[in-house]
Legacy VTK file of the C-alpha trace (Angstrom):
# vtk DataFile Version 3.0
C-alpha trace
ASCII
DATASET POLYDATA
POINTS 18 float
206.272 64.035 -14.956
209.972 63.268 -15.141
211.953 61.347 -17.733
211.442 58.224 -15.637
209.847 56.422 -18.563
213.338 55.952 -19.971
214.595 54.151 -16.891
211.624 52.491 -15.209
208.641 50.399 -16.354
205.548 51.956 -17.818
203.433 51.117 -14.791
205.762 53.205 -12.684
205.699 55.924 -15.315
201.943 56.080 -14.866
202.376 56.408 -11.119
204.732 59.347 -11.564
202.408 60.888 -14.086
199.530 60.551 -11.629
LINES 1 19
18 0 1 2 3 4 5 6 7 8 9 10 11 12 13 14 15 16 17
């Protein structure tokens, strides 16, 4: 997973994490 959680919503963060 990237540091996307800092820039995008948590739902998207879960998508990247998945």
